[in-house]
C-alpha positions in Angstrom: 74.8 93.8 96.8 73.6 97.4 96.7 75.6 99.7 98.9 73.0 102.4 98.4 69.9 100.5 99.7 71.4 97.9 102.0 74.5 99.5 103.6 75.6 103.1 104.1 78.3 104.5 106.2 76.6 106.5 109.1 77.7 108.1 112.3 76.9 105.6 115.0 78.4 105.7 118.6 80.6 108.4 119.9 82.4 106.8 122.8 83.9 109.8 124.5 87.3 109.6 122.7 86.0 110.6 119.2 83.2 110.0 116.8 83.1 106.9 114.9 81.3 105.5 111.8 80.3 102.1 110.6 78.2 100.5 107.8 74.6 100.1 108.9 71.5 98.6 107.4 68.9 100.6 109.4 67.1 103.4 107.8 67.9 106.6 109.9 65.3 109.2 110.8 65.3 112.3 108.8 67.6 114.0 111.3 69.7 111.9 113.4 71.7 113.5 116.4 75.0 111.8 117.3 76.7 112.7 120.6 80.2 112.3 121.9 82.0 113.5 125.0 85.5 114.6 125.6 87.8 112.7 128.2 87.5 115.7 130.5 83.8 115.2 130.6 84.0 111.6 131.6 86.7 112.4 134.1 84.6 115.1 135.8 81.3 113.2 135.7 82.4 109.6 136.4 86.0 109.7 137.2 86.9 107.6 134.1 90.4 108.2 132.7 91.8 107.2 129.4 95.4 106.5 129.9 97.8 103.8 128.4 95.9 100.8 130.0 92.6 101.8 128.4 94.3 101.9 124.9 96.6 98.8 125.2 95.0 96.4 127.6 91.9 94.8 126.0 90.3 93.9 129.3 90.7 97.4 130.7 89.4 98.7 127.3 86.3 96.5 127.2 85.5 97.1 130.8 85.7 100.8 130.5 83.5 100.9 127.4 81.0 98.8 129.2 80.9 101.2 132.1 80.6 104.2 129.8 77.7 102.7 127.8 75.8 101.9 131.0 76.3 105.5 132.2 74.8 107.0 129.0 71.9 104.6 129.1 71.2 105.7 132.7 71.7 109.3 131.9 69.9 109.7 128.4 67.9 106.4 128.2 64.7 108.2 128.0 65.7 109.9 124.8 64.4 107.4 122.3 66.8 108.5 119.5 70.0 108.5 121.6 72.4 106.0 120.2 74.5 104.2 122.8 76.6 101.8 120.7 77.5 98.2 120.7 77.1 95.6 123.4 80.9 95.7 124.3 80.5 93.3 127.1 79.7 90.5 124.7 82.6 91.3 122.2 86.1 91.8 121.6 86.2 95.6 121.7 88.8 97.6 119.7 87.1 101.0 119.8 89.9 103.5 118.9 92.5 101.6 120.5 95.8 103.7 120.1 93.6 106.5 118.9 94.9 108.5 116.0 98.3 107.2 116.6 97.6 103.7 115.1 98.7 104.2 111.4 101.6 106.5 112.3 102.9 103.8 114.8 103.1 101.3 111.9 105.8 103.7 110.3 107.7 104.0 113.6 106.1 106.9 115.4 106.1 106.7 119.1 102.7 106.9 120.8 102.3 109.0 124.0 99.3 108.4 126.3 99.8 111.3 128.7 98.5 114.0 126.4 96.4 116.7 128.4 93.5 116.1 126.1 93.3 112.4 126.9 93.9 111.4 123.4 96.9 109.3 122.4 99.5 111.5 120.6 101.7 110.2 117.8 105.1 111.9 118.0 106.0 113.6 114.9 108.9 111.8 113.1 110.3 114.7 111.1 111.6 112.4 108.3 114.2 114.2 106.2 114.3 114.2 102.4 116.3 111.0 102.0 114.1 109.1 104.5 111.0 110.1 102.7 112.6 109.0 99.2 113.4 105.6 100.8 110.0 105.2 102.5 108.0 102.2 101.7 104.7 100.8 103.0 105.6 99.0 106.3 105.1 95.2 107.0 102.1 95.9 109.2 101.1 92.1 109.8 104.3 91.7 111.9 104.1 95.1 113.7 103.5 94.7 117.5 100.7 97.3 117.6 98.9 95.7 114.8 99.3 92.3 116.4 98.2 93.6 119.6 94.9 94.8 118.2 94.2 92.1 115.5 94.5 89.2 117.9 93.1 86.2 116.0 91.8 84.8 119.3 89.7 87.7 119.9 89.9 87.0 123.6 87.5 84.0 123.1 84.7 86.3 121.6 83.2 85.6 118.2 82.3 89.3 117.6 84.5 92.3 117.2 83.2 95.8 118.0 84.5 99.3 117.6 86.3 101.3 115.1 90.0 102.0 114.9 91.5 105.4 114.1 92.8 105.4 110.6 93.3 109.1 109.8 93.8 110.3 106.2 96.8 110.9 103.9 97.3 114.5 104.8 97.1 113.9 108.5 99.5 110.9 108.5 101.9 112.8 106.2 102.1 115.6 108.8 102.9 113.1 111.5 105.8 111.7 109.3 107.2 114.9 107.9 106.0 117.7 110.1 105.6 121.2 109.0 108.0 120.6 106.2 105.1 118.9 104.5 103.5 122.1 103.6 106.8 123.4 102.0 107.0 120.1 100.0 103.6 120.8 98.6 105.0 123.9 97.0 108.7 123.2 96.4 109.0 119.4 96.2 105.8 118.0 94.8 107.4 114.9 93.5 108.7 114.2 97.0 105.3 114.8 98.6 103.7 112.7 95.9 105.8 109.7 96.9 105.0 110.1 100.6 101.4 110.4 99.8 101.3 107.3 97.6 103.2 105.2 100.4 100.6 106.4 102.9 97.6 105.6 100.7 99.0 102.2 99.9 99.5 101.5 103.5 96.0 102.7 104.5 94.5 100.5 101.7 96.3 97.4 102.9 95.9 98.0 106.6 92.0 98.7 106.6 91.1 95.9 104.2 93.3 93.6 106.4 91.4 94.8 109.5 88.0 94.6 107.9 88.6 91.0 106.8 89.5 90.1 110.4 86.8 92.2 112.0 83.6 91.7 109.8 84.2 89.8 106.6 80.5 89.5 105.9 80.1 93.3 105.8 81.2 95.6 102.9 84.6 97.1 103.5 84.5 100.6 104.7 86.7 103.5 105.2 86.4 107.1 106.3 89.6 109.1 105.8 90.2 111.9 108.1 91.4 115.1 106.2 91.4 117.3 109.2 94.3 119.5 107.9 92.5 120.0 104.6 91.8 123.7 105.6 95.5 124.4 105.7 95.8 124.1 101.9 93.9 125.5 99.0 91.4 123.7 96.9 93.8 123.7 94.0 96.5 122.0 96.1 94.0 119.5 97.3 93.0 118.6 93.7 96.6 118.5 92.5 98.2 116.7 95.3 95.7 114.7 97.4 92.4 114.1 95.3 93.8 111.1 93.6 94.9 109.5 96.8 91.2 109.9 98.2 89.8 108.9 94.8 92.0 105.8 94.7 90.8 104.8 98.2 87.2 105.5 97.2 87.5 103.0 94.4 89.0 100.4 96.8 86.3 100.5 99.4 82.6 99.9 98.7 81.7 102.3 101.4 83.8 105.4 101.5 83.7 108.8 103.3 85.6 111.8 104.1 85.9 113.6 107.5 86.8 117.3 107.0 86.6 118.4 110.6 84.5 121.3 111.9 85.6 123.4 108.9 83.5 125.1 106.2 83.7 122.6 103.4 82.8 125.0 100.5 86.3 125.6 99.0 86.7 121.9 98.4 83.2 120.8 97.2 84.0 121.0 93.4 87.1 118.7 93.9 85.2 116.4 96.2 82.3 116.3 93.8 84.5 114.3 91.4 83.9 111.4 93.8 80.2 112.2 94.4 79.1 108.8 93.3 81.5 107.1 95.5 81.1 109.1 98.7 78.6 107.8 101.3 79.7 110.0 104.2 80.9 113.7 104.2 81.0 115.9 107.3 81.4 119.6 107.5 81.0 122.7 109.7 77.6 124.3 110.1 78.5 127.3 108.1 79.0 125.3 105.0 76.7 125.9 102.0 74.3 123.0 102.4 72.2 123.9 99.4 75.4 123.4 97.3 76.2 120.3 99.1 72.8 119.0 98.1 73.2 119.9 94.5 76.5 118.2 94.2 75.9 115.3 96.2 72.1 114.6 95.7 72.2 111.1 97.3 74.3 112.1 100.3 72.9 112.6 103.8 75.2 115.3 105.1 76.7 115.2 108.5 77.0 118.5 110.1 79.0 119.6 113.2 77.4 121.9 115.6 80.1 123.7 117.6 80.5 122.3 121.1 81.2 125.8 122.6 77.8 127.1 121.4 76.1 124.6 123.6 78.1 125.9 126.6 77.7 129.6 125.9 74.5 130.3 124.2 71.1 130.6 125.8 69.0 127.5 125.4 66.4 129.3 123.3 69.1 130.4 120.8 70.5 126.8 120.7 67.0 125.5 119.9 66.6 128.1 117.2 69.9 127.4 115.6 69.3 123.6 115.7 65.9 124.1 114.1 67.4 126.1 111.2 70.2 123.5 110.8 67.7 120.8 110.6 65.8 122.6 107.8 69.0 123.0 105.8 70.1 119.5 106.2 66.9 118.0 105.3 67.9 114.4 105.8 71.2 113.7 107.5 73.0 114.0 110.8 73.9 116.6 113.4 77.2 115.7 115.2 77.5 117.0 118.8 81.3 116.2 118.9 83.9 116.9 121.6 81.5 118.1 124.3 83.5 119.3 127.2 82.9 119.1 131.0 80.2 121.7 131.9 77.9 121.2 129.0 74.5 121.2 130.5 72.3 118.0 130.0 69.4 120.1 129.4 71.0 121.8 126.3 71.9 118.4 124.8 68.3 117.3 125.4 67.0 120.4 123.7 69.0 119.4 120.5 67.5 115.9 120.5 64.0 117.2 121.1 64.3 119.8 118.4 65.7 117.4 115.9 62.9 114.7 116.8 60.3 117.1 115.2 61.8 116.3 111.7 
């Protein structure tokens, strides 16, 4: 099957805890806007909270997602291009259960659910040198967190919806090693290389296992989250992490990289070595999109528009900036991620109406 014409990774539904991505067949419009709200927005607007029951109890999880989807449809249903996500009511929903703590928990990290942000927090393990040297890929199939999520009964439903939080090698390494990870990159590269290799091996196995359980008929997909990439130089990324990402890109028919809301320019040359295998790449709005188009001619870029600009700028200025961003993107996505309480609906609608002209 051709992953270029039949399937592609695309931003789909942002459920209030984070953006998510999935393989999709539909041909998107020239500019697609994808919106997500922070837990504080849901708390302020609808009294919805995201504590431990939401992340660990399948019935609470699904019921909350159904309520959220219905609220968005009532509020933004008149916007023809607003994406509301799956029909969670008719499925076993695992949308970001355990949040970003899923993979770290398989290595033994404790997950906290009382973080002020509303997101689950994986406790840093601060593994010492010896523990890192002895580290091996965990037996995830027997891990209670994995078994809780990948219940073969699927609560009696035939369909599984939602995307788990997988993170990327650098993010997980930081949870296992802590700030010492950055010193390792300079002073103990062989040690860091072992840590990165174990994490990449674990990601490869876990995600393929989940995909086989979740949607065996769909090409296996993975988007790695390299949020901490801006903490290292392009040379360090190329020397220490590129092969891990490249290895995963070769393992998954659909592959992408989340770089967070940073300017991606310093890393483009290294990332371009995987250009033919990257179906998704996101970046901050200050990134050189002309260069992105040159290096990734078949890519539909996904560009974050900073949430604080929606709250602080005059509406006319927002419309102007979105219009300019649409022209630079050409064909791709604008990500309105992490919208906080107090973000005016009118400004969100301005973004959709401006993008709809393209």
